[in-house]
N, CA, C and O atoms as a Tripos MOL2 file, in Angstrom:
@<TRIPOS>MOLECULE
protein
  304   303    76     0     0
PROTEIN
NO_CHARGES

@<TRIPOS>ATOM
      1 N          41.8100  122.3080   87.8330 N.3       1 MET1
      2 CA         41.8010  120.4020   87.6310 C.3       1 MET1
      3 C          40.0710  120.2450   88.6290 C.2       1 MET1
      4 O          40.2650  120.6450   89.7770 O.2       1 MET1
      5 N          39.3150  120.0120   88.5220 N.am      2 SER2
      6 CA         38.4930  119.1540   89.4430 C.3       2 SER2
      7 C          39.4880  117.8540   90.4230 C.2       2 SER2
      8 O          40.5670  117.3620   90.0950 O.2       2 SER2
      9 N          38.3240  117.4540   92.1850 N.am      3 GLN3
     10 CA         38.7070  116.6140   92.1570 C.3       3 GLN3
     11 C          38.7590  115.2880   92.3680 C.2       3 GLN3
     12 O          39.3550  114.5820   93.1830 O.2       3 GLN3
     13 N          37.9680  115.0700   91.4140 N.am      4 LYS4
     14 CA         37.3610  113.6880   90.4040 C.3       4 LYS4
     15 C          39.0430  113.7100   89.4210 C.2       4 LYS4
     16 O          39.6810  112.6850   89.6580 O.2       4 LYS4
     17 N          39.4850  114.3040   88.8160 N.am      5 ALA5
     18 CA         40.6580  114.6400   87.8560 C.3       5 ALA5
     19 C          41.5010  113.9830   88.8490 C.2       5 ALA5
     20 O          41.7620  112.7820   88.7830 O.2       5 ALA5
     21 N          42.0600  114.9940   90.0510 N.am      6 ARG6
     22 CA         43.0790  114.8840   90.4650 C.3       6 ARG6
     23 C          43.2950  113.1240   91.1760 C.2       6 ARG6
     24 O          44.3650  112.5200   91.2600 O.2       6 ARG6
     25 N          41.9850  112.6480   91.5870 N.am      7 GLN7
     26 CA         41.8700  111.4420   91.9480 C.3       7 GLN7
     27 C          42.0750  110.5310   90.5480 C.2       7 GLN7
     28 O          43.1970  110.2160   90.1510 O.2       7 GLN7
     29 N          41.5340  110.3660   90.2470 N.am      8 LYS8
     30 CA         41.9050  109.4350   88.4760 C.3       8 LYS8
     31 C          42.7090  109.3570   88.1450 C.2       8 LYS8
     32 O          42.8880  108.2740   87.5870 O.2       8 LYS8
     33 N          44.3490  110.6710   88.1370 N.am      9 GLN9
     34 CA         45.0260  110.3930   87.7730 C.3       9 GLN9
     35 C          46.2540  109.8940   89.0100 C.2       9 GLN9
     36 O          47.1270  109.0370   88.8740 O.2       9 GLN9
     37 N          46.0040  110.6280   90.0380 N.am     10 SER10
     38 CA         46.7670  109.6720   90.9330 C.3      10 SER10
     39 C          46.5720  108.1330   91.0570 C.2      10 SER10
     40 O          47.3510  107.1810   91.0780 O.2      10 SER10
     41 N          45.5160  108.2390   91.1140 N.am     11 LYS11
     42 CA         45.1580  106.0440   90.8850 C.3      11 LYS11
     43 C          45.9300  105.5710   89.6490 C.2      11 LYS11
     44 O          46.4400  104.4510   89.6950 O.2      11 LYS11
     45 N          46.0740  106.3930   88.4470 N.am     12 ALA12
     46 CA         46.0090  106.3260   87.4710 C.3      12 ALA12
     47 C          48.4810  105.7910   87.8100 C.2      12 ALA12
     48 O          49.4670  105.1720   87.4120 O.2      12 ALA12
     49 N          48.0600  106.4740   88.5330 N.am     13 ARG13
     50 CA         49.9950  106.6880   88.1010 C.3      13 ARG13
     51 C          50.1670  105.6800   89.4350 C.2      13 ARG13
     52 O          51.3050  105.2130   89.4840 O.2      13 ARG13
     53 N          49.6080  105.4010   90.1300 N.am     14 VAL14
     54 CA         49.5810  104.4000   91.2940 C.3      14 VAL14
     55 C          49.8270  102.5790   90.6010 C.2      14 VAL14
     56 O          50.3890  101.5360   90.9340 O.2      14 VAL14
     57 N          49.0490  103.0780   89.5610 N.am     15 SER15
     58 CA         48.2190  101.6880   88.6740 C.3      15 SER15
     59 C          49.7460  100.7410   87.4310 C.2      15 SER15
     60 O          50.2180   99.7080   86.9570 O.2      15 SER15
     61 N          49.7980  102.2940   87.5800 N.am     16 ALA16
     62 CA         51.4780  102.3130   86.3210 C.3      16 ALA16
     63 C          52.9810  101.9790   87.3120 C.2      16 ALA16
     64 O          53.7180  101.1900   86.7200 O.2      16 ALA16
     65 N          53.4970  102.4130   88.5960 N.am     17 TYR17
     66 CA         53.8420  102.2390   89.6000 C.3      17 TYR17
     67 C          53.9530   99.9440   89.2750 C.2      17 TYR17
     68 O          54.6060   99.1550   88.5920 O.2      17 TYR17
     69 N          52.7620   99.9060   90.3780 N.am     18 GLU18
     70 CA         52.7210   98.8330   90.1050 C.3      18 GLU18
     71 C          52.6480   97.5120   89.0840 C.2      18 GLU18
     72 O          52.6660   96.3620   89.5220 O.2      18 GLU18
     73 N          52.5800   97.7700   87.9540 N.am     19 ARG19
     74 CA         52.7700   97.5980   86.3430 C.3      19 ARG19
     75 C          54.2360   97.3090   86.4750 C.2      19 ARG19
     76 O          54.7880   96.2080   86.4700 O.2      19 ARG19
     77 N          54.8890   98.7840   86.6240 N.am     20 LEU20
     78 CA         56.4820   98.9610   86.8320 C.3      20 LEU20
     79 C          56.8750   97.4580   87.6710 C.2      20 LEU20
     80 O          57.4850   96.6200   87.0070 O.2      20 LEU20
     81 N          56.6780   97.2690   88.4900 N.am     21 LEU21
     82 CA         57.2670   96.3060   90.2130 C.3      21 LEU21
     83 C          57.1590   95.1570   89.2770 C.2      21 LEU21
     84 O          58.0100   94.5040   88.6750 O.2      21 LEU21
     85 N          55.4460   95.0830   89.3500 N.am     22 ALA22
     86 CA         55.2910   93.2900   87.9250 C.3      22 ALA22
     87 C          56.7380   93.5610   87.3740 C.2      22 ALA22
     88 O          57.7090   93.2180   88.0470 O.2      22 ALA22
     89 N          56.8730   94.1160   86.2720 N.am     23 LEU23
     90 CA         58.4220   93.8050   85.6700 C.3      23 LEU23
     91 C          58.6820   93.7790   86.0130 C.2      23 LEU23
     92 O          59.4230   92.8140   85.8230 O.2      23 LEU23
     93 N          58.7870   94.0080   86.4670 N.am     24 GLU24
     94 CA         60.5910   94.1800   87.6550 C.3      24 GLU24
     95 C          61.1320   93.0050   88.3740 C.2      24 GLU24
     96 O          62.3390   92.9130   88.5960 O.2      24 GLU24
     97 N          60.0740   91.8810   88.8370 N.am     25 SER25
     98 CA         59.8770   90.7040   89.7610 C.3      25 SER25
     99 C          60.6040   89.7670   88.7290 C.2      25 SER25
    100 O          61.4940   88.9300   88.8770 O.2      25 SER25
    101 N          59.9010   90.2090   87.6250 N.am     26 SER26
    102 CA         60.2140   89.2810   86.2660 C.3      26 SER26
    103 C          60.7410   88.7420   85.3870 C.2      26 SER26
    104 O          60.5310   87.7820   84.6460 O.2      26 SER26
    105 N          61.8630   89.8690   85.6310 N.am     27 VAL27
    106 CA         63.2360   89.8990   84.7770 C.3      27 VAL27
    107 C          64.0950   89.4020   85.5170 C.2      27 VAL27
    108 O          64.0540   89.6670   86.7180 O.2      27 VAL27
    109 N          65.2240   88.4430   84.9300 N.am     28 GLU28
    110 CA         65.7500   87.5070   85.4170 C.3      28 GLU28
    111 C          67.3220   88.0850   84.9060 C.2      28 GLU28
    112 O          67.5700   88.2740   83.7150 O.2      28 GLU28
    113 N          68.4090   88.3490   86.1030 N.am     29 LEU29
    114 CA         69.5820   88.8510   86.2610 C.3      29 LEU29
    115 C          70.6590   87.7850   86.2080 C.2      29 LEU29
    116 O          71.0730   86.9870   87.0500 O.2      29 LEU29
    117 N          71.0800   88.1060   84.5460 N.am     30 GLY30
    118 CA         72.5910   87.4300   85.1360 C.3      30 GLY30
    119 C          73.7360   88.4920   85.2260 C.2      30 GLY30
    120 O          73.7270   89.7160   85.3530 O.2      30 GLY30
    121 N          75.0440   87.2530   85.0750 N.am     31 THR31
    122 CA         76.1360   87.3380   85.5300 C.3      31 THR31
    123 C          76.7990   87.4390   84.8480 C.2      31 THR31
    124 O          77.1810   86.3480   84.4250 O.2      31 THR31
    125 N          77.5080   88.7290   84.1530 N.am     32 VAL32
    126 CA         78.4380   88.8680   83.1620 C.3      32 VAL32
    127 C          80.1500   89.2630   83.8930 C.2      32 VAL32
    128 O          80.5520   90.0820   84.7200 O.2      32 VAL32
    129 N          80.6750   88.3840   83.2160 N.am     33 GLU33
    130 CA         81.8860   88.4290   83.0660 C.3      33 GLU33
    131 C          82.9770   89.6090   82.1880 C.2      33 GLU33
    132 O          82.8780   89.5400   80.9630 O.2      33 GLU33
    133 N          83.9700   90.6450   82.7350 N.am     34 LEU34
    134 CA         84.6060   90.9190   81.8370 C.3      34 LEU34
    135 C          85.6150   91.5800   82.0030 C.2      34 LEU34
    136 O          85.7930   92.2880   82.9940 O.2      34 LEU34
    137 N          86.5780   91.4260   80.8860 N.am     35 HIS35
    138 CA         88.1320   90.6180   80.8440 C.3      35 HIS35
    139 C          88.8760   91.1570   79.6870 C.2      35 HIS35
    140 O          89.2610   90.8440   78.5600 O.2      35 HIS35
    141 N          88.8830   92.1270   80.5370 N.am     36 ILE36
    142 CA         90.3460   93.6530   80.1970 C.3      36 ILE36
    143 C          91.6180   92.9070   79.4530 C.2      36 ILE36
    144 O          92.0130   91.7730   79.7240 O.2      36 ILE36
    145 N          91.9530   93.4400   78.8510 N.am     37 PRO37
    146 CA         93.5240   92.1470   78.9220 C.3      37 PRO37
    147 C          94.2540   93.9280   79.1110 C.2      37 PRO37
    148 O          93.8920   95.0960   78.9650 O.2      37 PRO37
    149 N          95.6350   93.0350   79.5760 N.am     38 SER38
    150 CA         96.2820   95.0150   79.9730 C.3      38 SER38
    151 C          97.4520   94.7720   78.7110 C.2      38 SER38
    152 O          98.0950   93.9130   78.1080 O.2      38 SER38
    153 N          97.1630   96.3390   78.8340 N.am     39 GLY39
    154 CA         97.8590   96.3500   77.2620 C.3      39 GLY39
    155 C          99.8350   96.4290   77.8160 C.2      39 GLY39
    156 O         100.5130   95.9020   78.6980 O.2      39 GLY39
    157 N          99.9980   97.0820   77.0520 N.am     40 PRO40
    158 CA        101.9720   97.1060   77.0260 C.3      40 PRO40
    159 C         102.4210   98.1510   77.4830 C.2      40 PRO40
    160 O         101.9140   99.2500   77.2570 O.2      40 PRO40
    161 N         103.5000   97.9480   78.2360 N.am     41 ARG41
    162 CA        103.6700   98.9640   79.4390 C.3      41 ARG41
    163 C         104.1210  100.9840   78.5670 C.2      41 ARG41
    164 O         105.1020  101.6020   78.1530 O.2      41 ARG41
    165 N         103.8620  101.0190   78.5990 N.am     42 LEU42
    166 CA        104.0200  103.0470   77.9360 C.3      42 LEU42
    167 C         105.5910  102.9640   78.3030 C.2      42 LEU42
    168 O         106.5140  102.7610   77.5150 O.2      42 LEU42
    169 N         105.6600  103.1660   79.6580 N.am     43 GLY43
    170 CA        107.1270  103.6620   80.4820 C.3      43 GLY43
    171 C         107.7400  103.4290   81.2740 C.2      43 GLY43
    172 O         108.2290  102.3150   81.0870 O.2      43 GLY43
    173 N         108.0390  103.8410   82.1240 N.am     44 GLU44
    174 CA        108.7310  102.7840   83.2850 C.3      44 GLU44
    175 C         108.6050  103.9920   84.8890 C.2      44 GLU44
    176 O         108.8480  103.7580   86.0720 O.2      44 GLU44
    177 N         108.1740  105.1240   84.2620 N.am     45 LEU45
    178 CA        107.8160  105.8400   85.3260 C.3      45 LEU45
    179 C         105.6910  106.4500   85.5350 C.2      45 LEU45
    180 O         105.2360  107.3550   84.8340 O.2      45 LEU45
    181 N         105.1560  105.9800   86.1880 N.am     46 VAL46
    182 CA        103.4560  105.8560   86.0670 C.3      46 VAL46
    183 C         103.5870  107.0290   86.5190 C.2      46 VAL46
    184 O         103.3270  107.8220   85.6140 O.2      46 VAL46
    185 N         104.0620  107.9300   88.1700 N.am     47 VAL47
    186 CA        103.5580  109.9190   87.9340 C.3      47 VAL47
    187 C         104.6930  109.9640   89.1230 C.2      47 VAL47
    188 O         105.1930  109.2580   89.9990 O.2      47 VAL47
    189 N         104.7600  111.4170   88.4920 N.am     48 GLU48
    190 CA        105.3800  111.5430   89.3110 C.3      48 GLU48
    191 C         105.8710  113.2650   89.8640 C.2      48 GLU48
    192 O         106.5400  113.8560   89.0160 O.2      48 GLU48
    193 N         105.5190  114.2560   91.4950 N.am     49 GLY49
    194 CA        105.0070  115.1630   91.1580 C.3      49 GLY49
    195 C         106.2900  115.6500   92.5460 C.2      49 GLY49
    196 O         107.0090  115.1240   93.3950 O.2      49 GLY49
    197 N         105.8730  117.1320   91.9470 N.am     50 GLU50
    198 CA        106.9850  118.0250   93.0730 C.3      50 GLU50
    199 C         105.9510  118.5390   94.4300 C.2      50 GLU50
    200 O         104.7310  118.3860   94.3680 O.2      50 GLU50
    201 N         106.5490  119.0830   95.4840 N.am     51 HIS51
    202 CA        105.7450  119.3080   96.1710 C.3      51 HIS51
    203 C         104.1250  119.3110   96.4110 C.2      51 HIS51
    204 O         103.2140  120.1270   96.5540 O.2      51 HIS51
    205 N         104.2820  118.2170   96.3760 N.am     52 VAL52
    206 CA        102.9390  117.5170   97.2300 C.3      52 VAL52
    207 C         102.6720  117.6690   98.4020 C.2      52 VAL52
    208 O         103.5680  117.8750   99.2210 O.2      52 VAL52
    209 N         101.5340  117.6110   98.7040 N.am     53 VAL53
    210 CA        101.2010  117.7050  100.3990 C.3      53 VAL53
    211 C         100.0190  116.8470  100.3850 C.2      53 VAL53
    212 O          99.3070  117.0590   99.4040 O.2      53 VAL53
    213 N          99.6180  115.9890  101.1380 N.am     54 LYS54
    214 CA         98.7590  115.1180  101.9950 C.3      54 LYS54
    215 C          97.7350  114.9450  102.2210 C.2      54 LYS54
    216 O          97.4410  113.8370  101.7730 O.2      54 LYS54
    217 N          96.4540  115.6560  102.9520 N.am     55 GLY55
    218 CA         95.7410  116.1500  103.7970 C.3      55 GLY55
    219 C          94.1850  116.0230  103.6950 C.2      55 GLY55
    220 O          93.4690  115.2800  103.0240 O.2      55 GLY55
    221 N          93.9030  117.0610  104.6440 N.am     56 PHE56
    222 CA         92.0050  116.7380  104.4900 C.3      56 PHE56
    223 C          91.6780  118.1040  104.6490 C.2      56 PHE56
    224 O          91.9750  118.2760  105.8310 O.2      56 PHE56
    225 N          91.2230  119.2820  104.1900 N.am     57 GLY57
    226 CA         90.8150  120.4510  104.8520 C.3      57 GLY57
    227 C          92.4950  121.3900  104.5520 C.2      57 GLY57
    228 O          93.3020  121.5910  103.6440 O.2      57 GLY57
    229 N          92.2320  121.7820  106.2450 N.am     58 ASP58
    230 CA         93.3840  121.8780  106.6990 C.3      58 ASP58
    231 C          94.8230  121.6020  107.2970 C.2      58 ASP58
    232 O          95.8690  122.1850  107.5850 O.2      58 ASP58
    233 N          94.3370  120.5810  107.3020 N.am     59 ARG59
    234 CA         95.0690  119.4420  108.2400 C.3      59 ARG59
    235 C          96.2090  118.7440  106.9640 C.2      59 ARG59
    236 O          95.9100  118.3920  105.8230 O.2      59 ARG59
    237 N          97.1040  118.7220  107.4100 N.am     60 SER60
    238 CA         97.8930  117.8040  106.0490 C.3      60 SER60
    239 C          98.7970  116.7140  107.1950 C.2      60 SER60
    240 O          99.4210  117.0420  108.2040 O.2      60 SER60
    241 N          98.6190  115.5250  106.6850 N.am     61 SER61
    242 CA         99.5260  114.4290  106.8850 C.3      61 SER61
    243 C         100.7350  114.3270  106.3040 C.2      61 SER61
    244 O         101.5350  113.6320  106.9300 O.2      61 SER61
    245 N         101.1480  114.8490  105.2100 N.am     62 SER62
    246 CA        102.4150  114.0500  105.0380 C.3      62 SER62
    247 C         103.3010  115.3470  103.6110 C.2      62 SER62
    248 O         102.8610  115.6300  102.4970 O.2      62 SER62
    249 N         104.1070  115.6520  104.0330 N.am     63 ARG63
    250 CA        104.7180  116.2380  102.8950 C.3      63 ARG63
    251 C         105.5600  115.9350  102.3240 C.2      63 ARG63
    252 O         106.3310  115.0790  102.7580 O.2      63 ARG63
    253 N         105.7590  116.6240  100.9340 N.am     64 THR64
    254 CA        107.1150  115.6310   99.9140 C.3      64 THR64
    255 C         107.8660  116.8850   99.1770 C.2      64 THR64
    256 O         107.3870  117.9070   98.6850 O.2      64 THR64
    257 N         108.8730  116.5490   99.2550 N.am     65 SER65
    258 CA        109.3930  117.9040   97.8480 C.3      65 SER65
    259 C         109.3110  117.4050   96.7480 C.2      65 SER65
    260 O         108.8890  117.8350   95.6750 O.2      65 SER65
    261 N         109.8920  116.1240   97.1700 N.am     66 ARG66
    262 CA        109.3340  115.1670   95.1730 C.3      66 ARG66
    263 C         109.0330  113.8010   95.7250 C.2      66 ARG66
    264 O         109.5680  113.1160   96.5970 O.2      66 ARG66
    265 N         107.8860  113.6120   94.8410 N.am     67 SER67
    266 CA        107.8800  111.8960   94.3670 C.3      67 SER67
    267 C         107.9230  110.8350   93.4710 C.2      67 SER67
    268 O         106.8210  110.7650   92.9270 O.2      67 SER67
    269 N         108.5710  110.0980   93.1200 N.am     68 ARG68
    270 CA        107.9020  109.1400   91.7830 C.3      68 ARG68
    271 C         107.9050  107.6470   92.0410 C.2      68 ARG68
    272 O         108.8220  107.0690   92.6250 O.2      68 ARG68
    273 N         106.7800  107.0440   91.5500 N.am     69 CYS69
    274 CA        105.7380  106.0400   91.8010 C.3      69 CYS69
    275 C         106.2350  104.9920   90.4880 C.2      69 CYS69
    276 O         105.6370  105.2490   89.4430 O.2      69 CYS69
    277 N         107.0870  104.0280   90.4110 N.am     70 ARG70
    278 CA        107.5930  103.4400   88.9470 C.3      70 ARG70
    279 C         106.3630  102.0400   89.4260 C.2      70 ARG70
    280 O         105.8390  101.5410   90.4220 O.2      70 ARG70
    281 N         106.4010  101.9190   88.0550 N.am     71 PRO71
    282 CA        105.2430  100.3150   88.1610 C.3      71 PRO71
    283 C         105.9570   99.2510   89.0220 C.2      71 PRO71
    284 O         107.1700   99.2450   89.2320 O.2      71 PRO71
    285 N         104.8880   98.1670   89.5930 N.am     72 VAL72
    286 CA        105.5140   97.0380   89.4520 C.3      72 VAL72
    287 C         105.4690   96.3030   89.2550 C.2      72 VAL72
    288 O         104.3640   96.1350   88.7380 O.2      72 VAL72
    289 N         106.4610   94.6930   89.2900 N.am     73 ALA73
    290 CA        105.7680   93.6820   88.5970 C.3      73 ALA73
    291 C         104.9170   93.0330   88.6660 C.2      73 ALA73
    292 O         104.6110   93.1040   89.8560 O.2      73 ALA73
    293 N         104.3950   92.5290   88.3010 N.am     74 SER74
    294 CA        103.1810   91.7610   87.1980 C.3      74 SER74
    295 C         103.6360   90.0220   87.6830 C.2      74 SER74
    296 O         104.5860   89.2620   87.4960 O.2      74 SER74
    297 N         101.8970   89.9920   88.6200 N.am     75 LEU75
    298 CA        102.0380   89.1900   89.2210 C.3      75 LEU75
    299 C         101.2060   88.2330   88.0140 C.2      75 LEU75
    300 O         100.2400   87.6310   88.4850 O.2      75 LEU75
    301 N         101.2880   88.1600   87.5190 N.am     76 ALA76
    302 CA        100.9180   87.4470   86.3720 C.3      76 ALA76
    303 C         101.5000   86.1850   85.6530 C.2      76 ALA76
    304 O         100.9640   85.7560   84.6310 O.2      76 ALA76
@<TRIPOS>BOND
     1     1     2 1
     2     2     3 1
     3     3     4 2
     4     3     5 am
     5     5     6 1
     6     6     7 1
     7     7     8 2
     8     7     9 am
     9     9    10 1
    10    10    11 1
    11    11    12 2
    12    11    13 am
    13    13    14 1
    14    14    15 1
    15    15    16 2
    16    15    17 am
    17    17    18 1
    18    18    19 1
    19    19    20 2
    20    19    21 am
    21    21    22 1
    22    22    23 1
    23    23    24 2
    24    23    25 am
    25    25    26 1
    26    26    27 1
    27    27    28 2
    28    27    29 am
    29    29    30 1
    30    30    31 1
    31    31    32 2
    32    31    33 am
    33    33    34 1
    34    34    35 1
    35    35    36 2
    36    35    37 am
    37    37    38 1
    38    38    39 1
    39    39    40 2
    40    39    41 am
    41    41    42 1
    42    42    43 1
    43    43    44 2
    44    43    45 am
    45    45    46 1
    46    46    47 1
    47    47    48 2
    48    47    49 am
    49    49    50 1
    50    50    51 1
    51    51    52 2
    52    51    53 am
    53    53    54 1
    54    54    55 1
    55    55    56 2
    56    55    57 am
    57    57    58 1
    58    58    59 1
    59    59    60 2
    60    59    61 am
    61    61    62 1
    62    62    63 1
    63    63    64 2
    64    63    65 am
    65    65    66 1
    66    66    67 1
    67    67    68 2
    68    67    69 am
    69    69    70 1
    70    70    71 1
    71    71    72 2
    72    71    73 am
    73    73    74 1
    74    74    75 1
    75    75    76 2
    76    75    77 am
    77    77    78 1
    78    78    79 1
    79    79    80 2
    80    79    81 am
    81    81    82 1
    82    82    83 1
    83    83    84 2
    84    83    85 am
    85    85    86 1
    86    86    87 1
    87    87    88 2
    88    87    89 am
    89    89    90 1
    90    90    91 1
    91    91    92 2
    92    91    93 am
    93    93    94 1
    94    94    95 1
    95    95    96 2
    96    95    97 am
    97    97    98 1
    98    98    99 1
    99    99   100 2
   100    99   101 am
   101   101   102 1
   102   102   103 1
   103   103   104 2
   104   103   105 am
   105   105   106 1
   106   106   107 1
   107   107   108 2
   108   107   109 am
   109   109   110 1
   110   110   111 1
   111   111   112 2
   112   111   113 am
   113   113   114 1
   114   114   115 1
   115   115   116 2
   116   115   117 am
   117   117   118 1
   118   118   119 1
   119   119   120 2
   120   119   121 am
   121   121   122 1
   122   122   123 1
   123   123   124 2
   124   123   125 am
   125   125   126 1
   126   126   127 1
   127   127   128 2
   128   127   129 am
   129   129   130 1
   130   130   131 1
   131   131   132 2
   132   131   133 am
   133   133   134 1
   134   134   135 1
   135   135   136 2
   136   135   137 am
   137   137   138 1
   138   138   139 1
   139   139   140 2
   140   139   141 am
   141   141   142 1
   142   142   143 1
   143   143   144 2
   144   143   145 am
   145   145   146 1
   146   146   147 1
   147   147   148 2
   148   147   149 am
   149   149   150 1
   150   150   151 1
   151   151   152 2
   152   151   153 am
   153   153   154 1
   154   154   155 1
   155   155   156 2
   156   155   157 am
   157   157   158 1
   158   158   159 1
   159   159   160 2
   160   159   161 am
   161   161   162 1
   162   162   163 1
   163   163   164 2
   164   163   165 am
   165   165   166 1
   166   166   167 1
   167   167   168 2
   168   167   169 am
   169   169   170 1
   170   170   171 1
   171   171   172 2
   172   171   173 am
   173   173   174 1
   174   174   175 1
   175   175   176 2
   176   175   177 am
   177   177   178 1
   178   178   179 1
   179   179   180 2
   180   179   181 am
   181   181   182 1
   182   182   183 1
   183   183   184 2
   184   183   185 am
   185   185   186 1
   186   186   187 1
   187   187   188 2
   188   187   189 am
   189   189   190 1
   190   190   191 1
   191   191   192 2
   192   191   193 am
   193   193   194 1
   194   194   195 1
   195   195   196 2
   196   195   197 am
   197   197   198 1
   198   198   199 1
   199   199   200 2
   200   199   201 am
   201   201   202 1
   202   202   203 1
   203   203   204 2
   204   203   205 am
   205   205   206 1
   206   206   207 1
   207   207   208 2
   208   207   209 am
   209   209   210 1
   210   210   211 1
   211   211   212 2
   212   211   213 am
   213   213   214 1
   214   214   215 1
   215   215   216 2
   216   215   217 am
   217   217   218 1
   218   218   219 1
   219   219   220 2
   220   219   221 am
   221   221   222 1
   222   222   223 1
   223   223   224 2
   224   223   225 am
   225   225   226 1
   226   226   227 1
   227   227   228 2
   228   227   229 am
   229   229   230 1
   230   230   231 1
   231   231   232 2
   232   231   233 am
   233   233   234 1
   234   234   235 1
   235   235   236 2
   236   235   237 am
   237   237   238 1
   238   238   239 1
   239   239   240 2
   240   239   241 am
   241   241   242 1
   242   242   243 1
   243   243   244 2
   244   243   245 am
   245   245   246 1
   246   246   247 1
   247   247   248 2
   248   247   249 am
   249   249   250 1
   250   250   251 1
   251   251   252 2
   252   251   253 am
   253   253   254 1
   254   254   255 1
   255   255   256 2
   256   255   257 am
   257   257   258 1
   258   258   259 1
   259   259   260 2
   260   259   261 am
   261   261   262 1
   262   262   263 1
   263   263   264 2
   264   263   265 am
   265   265   266 1
   266   266   267 1
   267   267   268 2
   268   267   269 am
   269   269   270 1
   270   270   271 1
   271   271   272 2
   272   271   273 am
   273   273   274 1
   274   274   275 1
   275   275   276 2
   276   275   277 am
   277   277   278 1
   278   278   279 1
   279   279   280 2
   280   279   281 am
   281   281   282 1
   282   282   283 1
   283   283   284 2
   284   283   285 am
   285   285   286 1
   286   286   287 1
   287   287   288 2
   288   287   289 am
   289   289   290 1
   290   290   291 1
   291   291   292 2
   292   291   293 am
   293   293   294 1
   294   294   295 1
   295   295   296 2
   296   295   297 am
   297   297   298 1
   298   298   299 1
   299   299   300 2
   300   299   301 am
   301   301   302 1
   302   302   303 1
   303   303   304 2
@<TRIPOS>SUBSTRUCTURE
     1 MET1         2 RESIDUE 1 A MET
     2 SER2         6 RESIDUE 1 A SER
     3 GLN3        10 RESIDUE 1 A GLN
     4 LYS4        14 RESIDUE 1 A LYS
     5 ALA5        18 RESIDUE 1 A ALA
     6 ARG6        22 RESIDUE 1 A ARG
     7 GLN7        26 RESIDUE 1 A GLN
     8 LYS8        30 RESIDUE 1 A LYS
     9 GLN9        34 RESIDUE 1 A GLN
    10 SER10       38 RESIDUE 1 A SER
    11 LYS11       42 RESIDUE 1 A LYS
    12 ALA12       46 RESIDUE 1 A ALA
    13 ARG13       50 RESIDUE 1 A ARG
    14 VAL14       54 RESIDUE 1 A VAL
    15 SER15       58 RESIDUE 1 A SER
    16 ALA16       62 RESIDUE 1 A ALA
    17 TYR17       66 RESIDUE 1 A TYR
    18 GLU18       70 RESIDUE 1 A GLU
    19 ARG19       74 RESIDUE 1 A ARG
    20 LEU20       78 RESIDUE 1 A LEU
    21 LEU21       82 RESIDUE 1 A LEU
    22 ALA22       86 RESIDUE 1 A ALA
    23 LEU23       90 RESIDUE 1 A LEU
    24 GLU24       94 RESIDUE 1 A GLU
    25 SER25       98 RESIDUE 1 A SER
    26 SER26      102 RESIDUE 1 A SER
    27 VAL27      106 RESIDUE 1 A VAL
    28 GLU28      110 RESIDUE 1 A GLU
    29 LEU29      114 RESIDUE 1 A LEU
    30 GLY30      118 RESIDUE 1 A GLY
    31 THR31      122 RESIDUE 1 A THR
    32 VAL32      126 RESIDUE 1 A VAL
    33 GLU33      130 RESIDUE 1 A GLU
    34 LEU34      134 RESIDUE 1 A LEU
    35 HIS35      138 RESIDUE 1 A HIS
    36 ILE36      142 RESIDUE 1 A ILE
    37 PRO37      146 RESIDUE 1 A PRO
    38 SER38      150 RESIDUE 1 A SER
    39 GLY39      154 RESIDUE 1 A GLY
    40 PRO40      158 RESIDUE 1 A PRO
    41 ARG41      162 RESIDUE 1 A ARG
    42 LEU42      166 RESIDUE 1 A LEU
    43 GLY43      170 RESIDUE 1 A GLY
    44 GLU44      174 RESIDUE 1 A GLU
    45 LEU45      178 RESIDUE 1 A LEU
    46 VAL46      182 RESIDUE 1 A VAL
    47 VAL47      186 RESIDUE 1 A VAL
    48 GLU48      190 RESIDUE 1 A GLU
    49 GLY49      194 RESIDUE 1 A GLY
    50 GLU50      198 RESIDUE 1 A GLU
    51 HIS51      202 RESIDUE 1 A HIS
    52 VAL52      206 RESIDUE 1 A VAL
    53 VAL53      210 RESIDUE 1 A VAL
    54 LYS54      214 RESIDUE 1 A LYS
    55 GLY55      218 RESIDUE 1 A GLY
    56 PHE56      222 RESIDUE 1 A PHE
    57 GLY57      226 RESIDUE 1 A GLY
    58 ASP58      230 RESIDUE 1 A ASP
    59 ARG59      234 RESIDUE 1 A ARG
    60 SER60      238 RESIDUE 1 A SER
    61 SER61      242 RESIDUE 1 A SER
    62 SER62      246 RESIDUE 1 A SER
    63 ARG63      250 RESIDUE 1 A ARG
    64 THR64      254 RESIDUE 1 A THR
    65 SER65      258 RESIDUE 1 A SER
    66 ARG66      262 RESIDUE 1 A ARG
    67 SER67      266 RESIDUE 1 A SER
    68 ARG68      270 RESIDUE 1 A ARG
    69 CYS69      274 RESIDUE 1 A CYS
    70 ARG70      278 RESIDUE 1 A ARG
    71 PRO71      282 RESIDUE 1 A PRO
    72 VAL72      286 RESIDUE 1 A VAL
    73 ALA73      290 RESIDUE 1 A ALA
    74 SER74      294 RESIDUE 1 A SER
    75 LEU75      298 RESIDUE 1 A LEU
    76 ALA76      302 RESIDUE 1 A ALA
C-alpha cells in the first residue's frame, strides 16, 4: 500500500470516529425502572454446606464442619 493510500485510510478512520462521537453526544439517555416481583418461597433452607473453609489463597479465616442458612422474614 502506498504512502498516500495509508494517509487516506487513516484520515477516513479519524473522520468516521468523529462522526460516531457526534452521534453519541446527540443521543439522550433516559431512566428505566425495572421491577422484578419476588416469587413464592420454594423451601425453608436457602443453603447448606459441610466442611466449608472461608479464606483467600492459602490463608483461611474460618472453618466450619456444617453450615445452614435459613431465609429471613420479608421486610416488605
